N, C-alpha and C positions, 0 to 999 in steps of 0.2 A: 472427475465432475463433468457435468455437461455444461453447455454454453449459458444456460439460465443460471446454473449454480455459480459459474464464474462471475456473472454480471451481478448477482446479488452479493457474493462474497467481496468482490471488488468495490462495490458501493459502500458496504459497511467498512471495509478496511480504509477506503478512501476518506469517508466522513471521518472516521476517527482520528486519522493522520492529520487532516486539515484542521481538525479542532485543536489538536495538540500544537501544531505548528503556527496556529493563528491565521491561516489562509481561507478559513470556510466562507467568509463573507465575499470572498472574490471568486470562487469557483462553484459552479453548479452541479447538478447531478451527473451529468455525462462526464465532466471533468473528475469527479470523485471516483466513478466507475474506472475510468482510464487509469488514474493514478493508483487506484487499488490493485487492479490486475498488473500493472507493471511493476508495482511495489512488492506484490506477492512474488513475481519472477525475481526481482532483485533481492528480496529478503531470502528466498531459497537458495539463491546463488551464494549470499553471504554465509548463510548457515552451512552450506556445503563446504565452504573454506575453512571452517572450524570443525568439521567432522559431524555436524548434525544433520537432522532431517530437514527437508524443506517443507513445502505445502503438500501434505499427503491427502487432503480431503477437507471437508467442512467440519473442522473440530477446532478445539480451543488453542492447542500449540500452533497449529497451521495459521489460525487467525492472528495470533501474536506475531508470528514471522511476516505475514502479510503486512500487518500494521507496521512493525519495524522497517520493513523495506519501503513502504510508502512514506514514512516520516524521514528516513534517509533520502529518497527521491526529492521530496519537497525541500528538505535542508539544502540539497544541491541546487535546485531551482532558485530558491531564495538566495544562495550565494551568488549564483551567476547573473541573475536579473535584478537582484536587490529587491528590498520590500518597498512597495509603493504604497 
């Protein structure tokens, strides 16, 4: 994917993950993009530990992996910094 694809993919994954974890009202669009991109990398790494494939393009399985990684990332952030 190109840089624009990663930005759109990250924004969508970050938005869904922030809605799941209840952090949506505290993070803006830029933070959703950052969380989504880092979450996609984290989700790909987690999936590789279990023998699955990570983010392979803009498709549903890759999107679910990215959302899973972003939810894990936000759960770790919530654990470290607490819910405010």
